[in-house]
N, C-alpha and C positions, 0 to 999 in steps of 0.2 A: 407534494415538490416543495424541496428545499434546494437554495442556491448559497455556492460558498464562491466568492471572488467572481471569477468568470464562468463555473460550471454550475448545472441546474443537475438535479435527480431527484428521482421520487422516494427515493428512501437515501439516509444515513449510512446505509450497512452496504460495503461493498464486499467483493470478491476477491480476497489478495491474490499477484501472482505466485503462478506455479501449479495451479491444478490443470490448468486448460493453455498447456504450452504452445500449442499449433493451432488455438482459437477454432476448434472442432463443435465443441458444445457450448457454444456461448448462448442460442435460442434459449434451450432447453434448460441452461443457468439463469437466465434471467428470468424464466418463470415460477422460480422458485423466491422470487421478491426482491432479488437485490436492485438496490439503485444502481450498482456500478458494477461493472465488471471490469478486471485485468488481465488479460490475456499475456503469455509470453511466460520466463523473458525467450525475446525474439532474437536473434543473430543474424548479421546480414548472411552467412553461406551456413547449409545444415551442418548440424554438431550431433554427435552421436552423444555427448555426454561423459562418465568416467562409466568404469567398467562395475558390472554388477557384483552383490547387490551394492543397492545404495540408498535405500530408503528402510528406516527399521523405525515400528511402532514401540512404545512405551505407555501401555494404556492403564497401567496402574498411578502413572503421573500425567496421564491425558494429555502425553507429547510425543512430538515426533522428532526423528532426527533423519537429515537427508543429505548426501553429495552426487546430487544429480549432475552437477556441472553444465546445465544449460542444453540438455537436450531437446532439439528443436529441428522440422524439416528447412529451416530458410526462410527468408524475407519472399519469396518469389512464390514461395507455397503455402505461406501463409497469407499472403495479398490475395490469393486467390480462396480463398478458406472464408474469408474476410466479405468478399460478395455475396455471400449465403447471411448473411447478418442483419435482422430485420426487425429486433427485438426493440423495448424502449428503453433500457439500462444503458447508461449512459458508458461509451467504450476506450477506456484506457488499453494501453498497450506497453510491457515492461521489456525495455531493450537493453543490450548487453552487447559487447565486444565478445569476437570470437577466443578462443582460446590461444592462437597462434598467432593473433594479432598485437603489434606491439602496440604503447601509450600511443605514441606519435598519428600511427596511420589508424590508431581507430577511432580518433577523429573525424576522417574524412568515410570511415566507416560506417559509423555512427548515424551519420548526414546521410548517407544514400538510404539506410534502413528508414529514416522520417520522410524521406521523399518518395519512398515507395507506397509505403501505407499509411496514406491521405484519409484514411477510413475513420483515423484512431479520433477521440474526444480531447485525451489527452493521452501524453508519454512520460512514462517514469524510466528516468535511467537510472541503471542498476547498475554500480558501483562498487556493492558492499555486501555482495555473495561472499561467503566465504570458500565454496567450491570452485572456484577460477584462480589458481595460481598469479598470487601479485594484485589482483584485482582490489582487493580494499586498500591497496597503497595508491588506488586514483583519487582518494578521499582526500584531495590537496587544491585550496585555492587557485595555483598556478595551472592544474592539469583542467579543473572544471568550469574557470572561466574562459577556457580559449574551448574547450567544448560547449558549452552553452552560449557563446557569442556566435560560434559557427551555427551551431544548429537552430538559433533566431533570425540566423541569416536567412536559412531555409523556409522556418514554418512558423504563421503566428498561432499554432495549437496549443496549448497551454502546456509545462512543461514543468515535473516532479523532479526534485530528487530523491531517492531513497537511500537512507546511513544504514549503520551497523549499529546495533544495541552495547557493541564494547568499547566504546568513544570515549574518551574522557569530558567531563562539562564543558572545557575548554572550548576541545576541536569542538564539539557540539554547537557550542554558542559561534566557535569562527566559519560554518557551513553555515547556518541560518542568516547570520552577516553577510555573507556572501550572496546566498539565495534574495535575502532583502533587496542589494545591493542590485541585482542580474534583473528583479523584478519575475524571478519564476512563479510559477502558482502555487508552488508548498514545497514541504517534504513528508514523504513517508516513512513514519517513523516506529516500527523499527523492521531491519530484515531478521535474518536466524541469529542467532548466537553459538558463539563455540563455548563449547563444555569437553576439554580435552579427556575429561575421565569416562565421557559418555564415547568419543572414538571421534572419527575424523568426519566432519561435516556440519551443518547448522541444525540446531535443534528452535522447534517451535512448539507454542503449547503453553501449557501452565507452567513450563520448567521456565520460560522466556519471559512470562508475566510481569516478573520484579524490575527487571533489567530495561525492558521497555517502556515501563509505566514510569522509570525514573527518567530515560530519555526525553518521553514526551512531556514531564513538567518541566524540566529544563527549558523545552523550546518553547511552551505557551507561557512561560512565565516572563519572555523576552518580549510579549505581546507585540509583536510585529504583524504584519497584512497576512502574512504567509498563511496558505490551508493547511494545519498541519495535520495530518490523516494519521491515526493513531491503529497500529494492530502488533499485533503480539500476543496472543494468552486469553482475547477477550473471547468468551464465552457466552453472557446470557446478556440479560437486560441490566443488572447492576452494574457489569463493567465498562456498559454505554456510560449511564450514570454517572459514574466515578469520571471518567475522560470528560462530559460534559460540565464536571464541576471544577475538573482543571481548567475549563476555558475551550475545549478543544469542540468538534462540530461533526466531521465524518469520521468513519471507522472502516477499518477492512476485517474478514475473518476468512479463516482455512482451515485451520486443525479443529477448531472444535465442530467444523461442518462434517469432517472425517468420523468425528466419536458421535456426534449425536444425531446425524444427519439431516435430510434437504428440509425438515420441517423446520430443523431450527430458525430459517431467516424469516420465516410469515411468523413464528412466534413473537421472535422479537419486535418485529414492525406491529404486531397486536400490541404487544405490551408499551411501546410508542405512543400508539392512537391512545391508548387506555390513561397513559401518564398525561396526555394533552389533555383529555377530556376533567379529568380532574381538575384542572383548576382552569377549564373552560377556554383554553389556549386554540385558536382558530385553525393552525400550522406551525411547521417546527420553523419556518422562517420567523412567523413572528415570535416565538420560543427564544431563539437565538438574538434579535434585536432587542430582546429585556435586559439590564443591564448585570453584570457578571453576579455581584451579592446579591441582585433578587432572583435568580437563578437557583445560585447555590441556596439559598433559603427554602427554595421548591422544593429542591431534591432531597434536601436533608429531610424536610418537611412529609414526602413523601417515602422516604424510606422510613421515618417512626411510624406514621400511619397504614401503611400498606407492606411493604416487604416481612 
């Protein structure tokens, strides 16, 4: 068990949003060993998403590109699906506005989504997908302040903001300061990246890794109380160690699962237990309570001796 701010999970490894859009396979996914699962992205009304083809593989680069456009069954259908969830993984729900909803109307619309999906352990607000026209323009303090203030008036469920990897450092810091001021649970860093030479849509996997790490480093260097969840190109325990070395705790994976298969999560969890055993540390909570300098020394020592 590991705890960060208001959330507890059996493992720091989570499933990123996008794989189980309609919350249909959560029990099976939990059995793979995930500490948290993020369903969605869920919109208020059913949405078909963008025209096909809308997902492409780059196996030589261990990456994916998607232009899905939030296809999902809508909040009513997903609410019913969530009644079947009985596993132990922390349940996050990623939510976003419908494509044809205006920015102003989206505030009330997202409030309705939150009120319908009370089964969630946390919500992630997705204003950073590159596949809905104009969505990334909502990564602005004025809109986000109004949105989160409204959502906080409706629920006590922890709230995350998911941001794009293509933001300038100044903008990243601005959003982190806002999230701290609003007392959000944290920031999920990051969504997919735009690589115009590859085509439309967002790229995940190894091609995203460097950009995502730069955003994560910027956020973690601010030393806020926010829970910074790292996502983007993570594929093994070495990547988790690097995130811990920067000062992070929890991560999410998606593309690595596609390429390496369902045994990946179990393997990373075993590596975590082995790491803790090497230093005779009882659990991750104990490890995370150690000073950052001492954690870095442990990680560096482990990398020299074991990896």
